[in-house]
N, C-alpha and C positions, 0 to 999 in steps of 0.2 A: 233328154230327162232323166230316162234311168242310167246313163254315164253320172248325171250329174247327183243322183241321189247315190249311187256305186262309191263314189269319190269319199261325198260324206261319211256311208257307213263306213269306208274303208278307215277314214282319218279318226272319226270316234272308236273302231274300234282297236286303234292304232296308239290311242290315248287311254282308254279301257286296260288296255291288255297287261302294261304294268306295274296299275296298283294292283290289279287283279292277280297275276303273279305274284305279286309280293305278299300279299293276303296272302296264299294258298300256300307259298314257302314256311311263313310264320307257322300254317299247323303243321306243315310234312316237315321241316328241319328245326323241330322245337326242343328236340333234344338234342341236336347240334350244337342251339344257342343256348341252351342252356349249360352244356359244357364248354362253352368259348368263353360265357360270364363268369362260371367258377375261375378259367384261368386268370381273370383280367383281374378279379378280384383278389388272387393270389399275388399278383401283381403292383396293385395298390396298395397292400397292406403292406408289402415291403418297401413301396414309396414313404410309407409314413411312417414307418419305422425311422428307416433311415431318417428323416427330417425331422420326426423328436428327437434324436439323438443329439444334433445339431443345437437343435433350438435349446438343451436341455442343457449341453456345453455351453452355451453362448448365454443365458439364464443361470446360470453358477456360475459365470464369469459379471454380471451385474448388466449384459446390456438389454439394449430395447430391441427386439423383436419388430422386423419389419412386418407394418400391416400387410401386405400381398400376404407374407405368409402365414397369417392366423386366419387370414381370408381362406384360402387352399387349403388351410387345415378341415377349417368348417365345411368347407363343399365338398370335400374328400372323407370325411366321417359322414357327410350326410346322404351323398350316395354309395358308401359302402354298405351304410344303415338297411338302404335299399334294396341293394342286392343280397345282403342277407337275408332280407325278411322272403325276398323273393323265393330262394333256393328253401329255408325253412319250408314255404306253402308249397314247393315243388308237389310233395304228394297228394295234394289236393287234385290236383291235374293227372292224377293216374289213375281217380276212379274210373270208373267206365260204366257204358249205359248199353242197352238191348241185351240185357240181362249176361251184361260183361263178354259180349264179344267185341264190343267197338272199345277204344279211351274215347270219354267225354272230349267231342272237338270243339266245344265253346271252351273249355277251360286248358285243352292243350293250345290252340291260337292266342289266347290272354298271354299264355307262358312264353311261349318265342316272341309274340311280339316284345312283351318288357324286357327278356332278356336280349335278344337284340337291339333293342334302344339302350338300354342300362350299360351295355358291355363298349355300345359305341362314345357312351357319354365316357366311360372310365378311358377307353384309350385316347380320347382328346382330352382327359383333367392331365394324364401323367406324364405327360413331357413339361406342363406348366407347374408342375414341383420341384424341377430341377434349378434352383437358384443355388448362384455361383457364392453368395453370402446370406445365410438368414436375419441377419444384425445391420441396423446402423453402424456409416463406418466409425461414426467421432465417440472416443472412449468414454464411458461415464465420469463425472468428474470425480477424483482423488483413488480412481483405480486402472489400472492395467491389463486389458484382457488378457486373461489364459495363463497369468505369474503366478504363481502362489506365497504363500506366505515366509519370507523370506528372514523377518526381521524379530519374529515372535520366538523365545526362547523355548524349547522344550517344556512342555509342559503347562506352558500359559494360555495354550488353547486358542491362542488369537486370531483375526484374521488379518492384522495390519498390511499395507500393500504402501510400499513410498518407490517414487521414482528412482531413486538411485538404483537401488536394488533391482527394480523392475526392467531395468534398460542394461543390465549386466548379466542378468536372468535372458533375458529374451534376445542379448547377443551371442549368448553362450547354447543357446537351443538351435540357431539360426546356423551356426556354425558346425556342429557336429552332424547336421545334415549332408555337410558338403563334404561330398566325397571327395576333394583335394587337399583337405585339411588331417590331418590325423592328430597330430599334437597342438592342444588349446592348454591354455593356461591360466588360472585366475592368481595375482596376486596382491598384497596389502599388506599393512603391519597387522601385529598380535593382535587378538580382540573383537576386531572389525568384524568378523562372520564368514571368514572363508569355507570355515567347515559346514557351518548351517545351508550356507548357500548350494554346498554341493549336496548337502543332504537334501536340499530340496528340486534340484535338478532329476536324481535318481528318483527319487520319489515318481518325478511328473514324468520320466521317460517307462516306467514302471507301469504308470495308470495308465497312460496312454497305448502301453502295449508297441510302442516303435520308436525307433527304425533298429533298435538293436534285438538282437535274441537271449544274451545275457548280461546282465551289469554286475560285476566284481567291484571290490573298493577294500584299500589295504593303507593301514599309516604310516610312514614312513620314517617320519622321526628324524631328531637331531641326530643319532649317532644309528643307523639303517642296523639293523637286523636282519639277515635275509629271510634266514626260518622266517621269524613273523611273520613276513612280509607273505613269505611262500605260503604258511601255514593261511591265513587271511583268505587269499585269491583259492585257494586248493579247497577251503569250506563254502565259499561263493559255488564254484564251479561244482561242488560235491564229489572232490577228487580225493580220493586215499594216499595220502603220503607216508602213511603211520612204516612201510615195511623200506621206506627209501632212505636210509641214513644217511648220507653225504647230501651236502649242499648243491653238488654238480648231480648228483642223481635225480632230485628232487626239483633243479630248475630243467632235466630233460625234460622229467615226468612233466612239468608245467606244461613246458613249451608243446609237446607235441601234443596235448589236450587242445590248447589254445588255437593249435594250427590243423584239427582233425579235418573239420569239416570247411571247404572254400567257401560254404556259402551262408557261415553263419555267423555273424556280424556280433564283435562284444566290444564294450564301452570298460578301459579300466581306469576306474578313477586312485589317485595317487593323492592321499592329503599328507599335508605338513610334509615338502622337501625344504633339507635349508644346503644342500650341496646333489654333487653330479649324482645320479644314482646308475650301478649297472643294469640296463634291463636284461640283459642276458643271463648274468650272473643268478637273478632272482628267476628268471624263465619266461619270461616275458618277449617277444618277436622285437628286436630294435628294429629291424625292417618288412616293412608289411606291404609285398609285391602287391596281395591281391586285396588290399586298402579294406581287408575287415577285423581290422584290431585298432580301434582307437583308444587314445590316453589322454586323459583332463586329469591336469595336474593343478597344485596349488602350494602355492611358498609365498616368503617374505618378500622373499625377493627377486626383481625382476630378473636379473641376468644369470638366475642361475637355471630359468626355464625358457630363456631366448637363448643361451650360450653353452648352459651345460645340458639344455635337455632337447635342444633344437624345435622350442615349441615354432608351430607356424601362425599363431595368433593367441596373442593374451589380449587378458582385461584386466586393469585396476579396481580394483572395490575399497575404496575409501570409507571415512567415517562416515555415521548422516550428519546432512545439516540440521541449523538447529530448530526447524519448526518438525523434522522428522523425529529429533530426538526427543525432543519434548512431547510430542504423541506418545514417543513408545515407552516415555519414564512417565507419565500421567495413565497411559492403558496397563500399566504394571500396580501405580498405586492404588488402581481402583478410583473410587469416586470421592475420596478425600479431596481434591483440588478442586468440587465442581462448585460449591459454597462458600468455600475461605482464600477472599483474595489477595492476604498477606501471605497464605501459605503458598497461594499458586505464585506468587511475584518471589517467594522463597526458591520454590521448584524452578524457576526459571533460570535462576543465577547458579543452580545449584548443576544445573543442564548445563550450563555455558562452558562449565571448566572439564566435563568429561571426554573430548577432543572425538566426539559422536562416537565411540564406541559402545553398541549393544550392548559386551557384556558387562563392560563400567556399569552402563548405565541402568541395569537390569539388575544390579548386584547390589545398588546404592538405594536404587527404589525398592526392591524384597528388603534393605535392614529399615529403610525410613517408614515401610509401610504403616507398621504398627506404632509406631516410636513419636515422645512427645514433639511438640512444637520445639522447644527447648533443643532438642536433638540436631532439629531441620535447620537451625541460626549456627549450632555449633558446625553441620558441615558444611554449612554456608561459608564459614571461617577459613577453616580447616584444610579446603580441596585448592590448593596451588595450584595456577595454570600451567605453569611448567608439563608437560606430557610425560617427562621421568615422573615426576613428583607426585603427579596427578596418580599414576599408576601407585606406587607408593603410597599415597595419601587413601586411596582408596583401598587396595588392599589391609590396609592397619584402620581404616575405618570400619570396613568390618569384623576385621579380626578381632578388633575392640568389643564386638558388639557380642563375642561369645560370651556364652554364661560359664563355662567351667575350664580350670585349666586343663583337662582331657582335652578337649575338642582343640583347644589352641592347640596342645602339641602335637594333636594329631596334623591337624592341617598344614602344620610345618611340617611334619615328619614327610607329608604326600608331596610338598612344593619342592624337598630334597629330593624324594625319589622319579615324582616328574612324572608328566603321562599317562598311561594307564598302568593301574596297580591291583592286581591282584589281592580281595578282600583280606585271604587267607594271611596274604605274606602282611600285610598290615596288623593281624593281630596277633604275629607270632614276633614284628618288631615292638609290637604294643606293649605287650605282655614281657618283653626284653628289656624296655625300657622303663618299664613299672608304670606302664599309664594305667593300668587297670587292677592296681592294686590295691582289694579293697581285704578286711578281715574275715576271713571264712569265707570267699567269693569261688564260686565252680566256675570252672570251664566254663562251662554253660553261660553261666550268668557274664562273665567278659564276652564272651562275644556275642550275647544280647547287647549290652551296652556300648560295642563296638557298634555294632548298627544304629544305633539310636545316636549316637556323634556324629557317623556318617549322613543319617538322614537331617539334622540339625545343620551340617556343612553343606549338602543338596537345598536345604529349604532359603537360603540366601544365595546360593550359586557360586559358593565357592569350590563346589565340586558338582560333579554331572556323571551321571549314569556311564559307564564302562562298554553297555551294551546292552542286550533284549533283559539279560537276568540282571541280578544284584551281584554278581562275581566279582565284579568289579569297577570301580572307580577313575575317573578323571580329572586330573588337575590340569586349568589354562596353563598353555606356556608362559604367558605374560603373569601368572601370579607367581609361578614357579621361578620365572626371573629377577619378580622383587624378594623373595623371598632368599635366593639365593645370593642378591647383591650386599652390599652393608644396610639393606633397610630394616635387618634384625640380626646385626652382629652383635647384641646383647646377649645372644643366646649363645654366641659360643660353637656355632658352626662351621666345621671345615669341610668345603666341597673341595673335591680334587676330582678331575676330570680325567678321559682316559687317556691325557697325554702323558700322566704322573710318570718323575721319575725316583727323585725321593722325596718322601714325608718333609716337612718341615716341622721337627722336633719341639720348636716351644710354642708354637701352636695344637702342635699332639697333647701338651702338657696340659693344656686347662679342657682337653676335652673329655666328657666323663662317661663319651659313648663314641662306637664309629661307626659307621655305615657305608660300606667300600658297593660301588657297581662299578667290575670288571669287565663288563660285557661278555666276549665272549671269546677273550686271548685269554683265560684261564683255565683248565680243565685241572681238575682233583681229583683222581681217584683212590678213593683208601679200601682196602679191603682189610685190613686188622683194625679192629674198632676198641680193641679191648680197652687201652688208653682214656677210652673216654668215662669208664668208671669210678676216676679219679676225681671224677667234678661232683662232686657229692651235691651241692643246691642244685643242680641241672633239673628244671621245670618240661622245660618240651625238648624234644628229640624227635628230627625228621630226616630218615633216611630215603625217603620216597624217589624210586628212581633210581638208586644207587646198586654196584653191582656187586656190593657184598653177600657173601654165600655162606656165613658162617655171624649167627650171633651170638658174640661169647657169656658165658656168666657172668662175667665183670658187670656186663649192664644190673644186673641183678642186685647191684649196690647202689642203684640210684635209687633213693629209696623218697626224696622228692619228686620225682619224675609224676609228672599230671597229663602229659601227649604224651604218646609214642606213634612215629607215624612209618608204615614200612610199607605203605603201596607200593607197586609198581615196581617189586624188588624179584625181577624174575630170576636170579641166581640164588636166591634164600634158598638153601636146601636143609640146614640146617637149624636148631634152637639147640643150645645148650641146656640142660637141665641145669636149674637156679637160676636161667636168665630169666625168666619172669615172675618167680615166685615171690622175691621180697616188694614187687613194686604194689604195695596194698593201696595206694594214694592215687592210684592210676585210673584217672576220669576217661581217656580216650583209648583207643585201639583199634588201628588201621591197620589194616593187611589185605587190601584188596586187590589182586591178581600178584601173590604172592604167594607165602611160605602158608603149605596146606596140608603137610603131609605131618598130622599130629599121631603120637606114640601110644599105642594101646594102655590101660592099666595093668595087664598083667603080660606087656611084653617086654623082653630082657635086651635092657639100653646096648650095644654093638659100640665098635668104632664108631659108624658113623649114627652115633647118637641123637637124640631126637626129643623133644621136649613132650611133654602130655598136659592133656587140660587138666588135669587136677592142679597144676600148677595157678589156674586162676581162680583158686577156687574161694580164695577171700581178697577177690576185686570187687568188694561190694561199695565202693562209690562211683563205679563204670556209669555211666551214662551216653555213650558213643560206641560202638561195634562195630568194624568192617573185615568179617574175617570167613575163610573155608575153610570144609570140613571135609577132606575129601571122601572116605571112608565111615558114613554114618553108627557102623556096628560099635565103635571106641565109643558112641555117649550112651550106649545100652550099658556100658562099664560102668558108668562115672553116675554118682548123684545127681541132684539137680546143680547146674551151675550158678553163680550168680548175676544172671542175667534180665532181674525180671523187674530194673526202672531201667531200661534204656530209653531216652529218646530218639536217638536217631541209631540207625541201624542197616547193615545189608549183611546178611548173613546166608551163604549157601552150603549148602550138604548136600552131599555125592557128587562134586564137582560138575554144577551143571555151567557155569562160568555166565557171560552175562545173555539177558535173552533179547534177542537177535529179532523176535515177532514183531517186538512194540516197534522196531524200524521200518519193518516192512508194512505197516501200514501208517508211514509218515508223521508217526510222533517222534519226539526226540529221546535221545536216554535218557532212563529215570533215572537220572541224577540227584542227590538230594533226595529222593520219595524212600521213605522205612520200606523196606524190601526182605523178603524170606523167598529162598528157591531152594523147595526142599525133594529132593530125589533119592525115594527113601529106600526102596529095591529090599520089600520086605522085613524094617524096620519102622512097622507103623506105630509101634508103641512110642515111639520119640515125641508124636503129640501130645502124649498125655502128659509130660513133663511140663509143671508148672511155668515154667520159665518161656516154656515154647506158647502154649495156650495163654497167656497173657501177652504175647507178643504179638499171637495172628491178629490179637483185638484192636492193636497199633498200625497194623502192616496195610501200605498203600499200593503195595507191588508185589504180589502173589503168585507163584508158580507151583504147585505140584504135580508130582509126578511117581509111578508105581506105588500106588498105593493100593493094599491087598485085603485089608481087614475091615474098612468101611464096604459093610454090602449096599448100605442104600446112597447115601447122602455126606456128601464133607462139609454139609453146615455145621457136622456134629462138631468139628473144629472149633468154632467159633463161638460161641453160648452168644452173642449179640449181634449176630446176622453178619458178618464182614461188612458193617456200615462203613468204614473208611476205605476201603481197599477202591481203589481206579484202575487197576490193572491185574488181570485176572485167568493164567493160563492153567487148563488141566489140562494131562495127559497121560494115554499109557497106562489108565488103572480098569481094568476091566471088570470091576465089580459093582463099580458105579452105577446106581442106573437112575438117578435124577441129581441136580446139582443143589438144589435149596427146595424143602418143605415146609408147609406149616405141622404147628400143632395143635391138636385138641378144634381144629376147622376154623383156627382165625387167622386172619391175613399175614400171609410174612412178610416180618420187615426185616429186609436184606438187599445189600448192592445200591444205596442209596446214591452212592459216588462213583459207579463203576460207570468206567468211560471206555474199556476194550476186553472184549471178552472171545477167548479163542478154547476152543475143546476138540481135540485130536484123540484119534484113536481109545475111543470110548465105545466097545462094541456092545456095551448091555445096557447102553442110556438108552432111557426111555422117552422122559421128557426133563426138561431143563426145569420147570417146576411144578411141584407136587404138590395143588392143593389153590388155593385163593392170595391171590397176593396184596399186599400192601399198594399205595398209589405212589407211593415216591419209589420204589423198587423199578432199578432200571431206567428212571426218566433222564438219567446223565448220557445213558450208553452212547456211544459215536461208531465203535467198529465191532463185529460179529462175523468169527469164520469157525464154522464147522467143518472137519475132517474125518472120515473114517468114523462115523457113530452108525453103526449099521443097525440099530435096531429104532433108531430114532426117526419117525411117522414125519412131524413136523416140527417146527418151532415155537412159535406163540399161536396162543386163542385168540381169535377175534377181540376180545373185550379188553385185552391186554395189547395191543397196539397202539392204541391211543396217547400212551404213554412213551412210545416212541419218539417222540419228536424230536430230537438230535441226532437220531441214528442215519450213518452217513453212506455208512458201506457196511454190506453184506455182501461172504463168500459162502458158500457151501460142497465141497467134494467127496465125492466117493462114498454116498450114503445111500447103503443099498435100499432100505425100506422109508426113503424121504418119498411122501407123496404131497407135500405141499410146502412153504414156506409158514402159510396162516391158516386157520383151521376154526371152521365157524359150529361148533359143539351143537348139537341138539338141545335143545331150552334157551340160548344163552343169547340173550339181549344184544341186539346190532345198537350201536352207540349212536351212528349215523343213519337219521328218515331215508335218508336217497341212498341206501346202500353204496356207501361210498367208504373206504379205507384209504385215509393220504398218511404219505408217507415225506414230509413237506421238504427234508434235509437231504437225502439216498442220493448220492452219486454215484456209489460205484456197488456196481451188483453182477457177481459172477456165482453161477451155479455149472457145476461141469459133473459129468459121469451120475448123474442118478436117473436111474432107469424104471424107477415105478413114479417118476414124478408126473404129475397129472395138469394142474394149474396152479399160480402162484397162492389159491386163494381158493379151498374148498368147504362146503357145506356137506353137513353130516347127514341133513336130510333136505332130499330135493321134490317138489312139488310142482307142478306143470304152470302154478301161479307166483313160482318165486321167480324174484327179479335179480342176477345176478350179482355178485359182488365184485364191487369195480376197484381196484388199487391205483391211486393218484401217485404219482411223481414230480415234484413241481420242478426236476434238471434234470436239462441232456445228460446224458453220460454213456460210456460205453458198453454194451452190453454182452455180456461172456457167457454164453451159453452152449454145451457142446458135453457129450451129446443126451436131449433130455426129450421125451416125448408127451407135449403136449396139449389138451384138447381145450 
């Protein structure tokens, strides 16, 4: 009997030991289980984020998400919320009993048990969330997954997707991943959308961030110019080729850059190939052993891609089918076709005659969009079904809708030049051809009229933008071909290509103007330009980039001259007295990176005579000025110069040169901004000149250095508070105590457009702003750099930080007294109730050599009840801190 009882007891003990041990484990190992729960929760959060990105991509491409995916997301969110709640309640389990001697065993037991079970649930859930595909396999009707808009014209803003484009796009994206294929080509007729397709490929690759580290693009054109191709590739690579003059030297530099890092994959997109391109001569590796450099080419001709460029794979891009073409047409004209069956029938007939070419479809649609029904009927009749006649008819139809002769002539001029055209060139040629000839019209008015005409041509797709800015326009090859053909023979245009021999005299006699593109085959170096003084009617004269070393006095005889361009004349050392005095009707003077050795008023001319600023006294019509004055002291010798009515200016006094600080913060060169760069070296009284004070109110880019007479604030220079300034740099001015101050206790109104702000070597600067400032001050500021301002203790008051919502970059270096970036003065209200300060867009923060810095944000008075002020950044960025003391 005793053995039986002992056996039963042994079995009972065996079955009870495991659960009792497990329950004791919940209490003993509760901290370990909580740690394990935290680790598993982090893994689950990572899995949820990764899955959500896949779901977002699928939804953006109109995919239907699988039900099991949504079910897993809900389960994961439920268990994650449960885990976060348990971790938030962890403090409750730390409460003690027995007068603080022991932890509360009940709370610790419950926490350990729940943490253990929840961690196990997460471990089981994570593998279930690894889906090979988060969407159902079938494509949604009318859409192709992952394919961007390859038909919509730039500016349409639509999201049209058609099968004929989607299949080509997907094929290109697939072969770009194939390591065995190096050269891929796209071919098709002009106007079919090859350039647009390449742009969408580039956009998609850039968005997905792979597999290429860099994507560079260049347009080749019918007559390739190696320098232009090299410049486009160098710009994309951020490679400076300015110091390399020879074509072979530039090619070698590009080749070295492209082959520098074997692990760096590069895609080079070359558009508009008409024949074989010598890759080595340009600087592109013709043989790529490592497979790191891939080419994507576009041409009208398949044999150019296959035979001349050795393409491994080519894709044909044809016209749109009828349904696709009509859909694009209807989308472009808007809702005009929805309720008008007759108009819809006319549109269908018109679209059938457009050869499926997106460029023609969009152009005609935009032309007819606001036109009466009668214009639609005429278009239906006039458009012929022959492809060549279609092109001519389409161009003539759009041409006929231009309302002014100036617009028509400018369009023809663009067609004769072809390709991408600099707007400045169009203005010069247009002025020469009399396109902008109006009574008493100023140079500035003629430029504005040119821009208005270009906008009208862009609006009906006869022209396109030639880049990110408005400095270039592009005319499609299809339009150029029509203009150069016999379609506009009544305009007496004579076109001579690069293979010209002798010119036909009988045709030349009918031409009233001549435009010749000689390419790079002819170089004309002229040093003696005195004979130009005989061209009395000359109104525009440009020596931009010339090698002339002397501007002779005969130029002063050009009394009708309105614009004189001496930019980039690096060899120009002498301007003879009298060369400028007679140019009293001059409206534009451009001398950027050119002559700057102006002669003083009391200086005695020598053999190397130079002109003085006194010759500019009668230039009352001057509206645009780019000038460098090396020695500011000569401005003290002359009375006020007639520069008060300037609309555009770049004025460099003291030989500062180009302001490089802007580039270091990632902004483009301040080309086109009204700019004053003043290094005065004890000549502060220049700032009291009327023309200087007036232009400071218009200045967008301001550089000040060596101020010695302004004891407190440079705001005294501009009564309007620098309201137009976007870039402001002030340095090496020890007398400055603060940058801007309010008067009479009123809030300061200044710097409403300021984007970047650089302060350097202001050793007595105490504050940036003295007194209250208005809400609009600094609200557009993006970058702030402060260096060697030894008396500056902080940058901003806490109440001012709320306006810095666009701030992206902060750098503070070598400021010995700097204690914090933000300070909270006694009595100052904290805007946020939870003591949190938000800087939502800051991406770069560098704090270096600040020996007295204690924290990012400090309070003037601290009590035991105070809650610390938190500064919140919304972006991860590399933090540079070395060496400072923080607490």
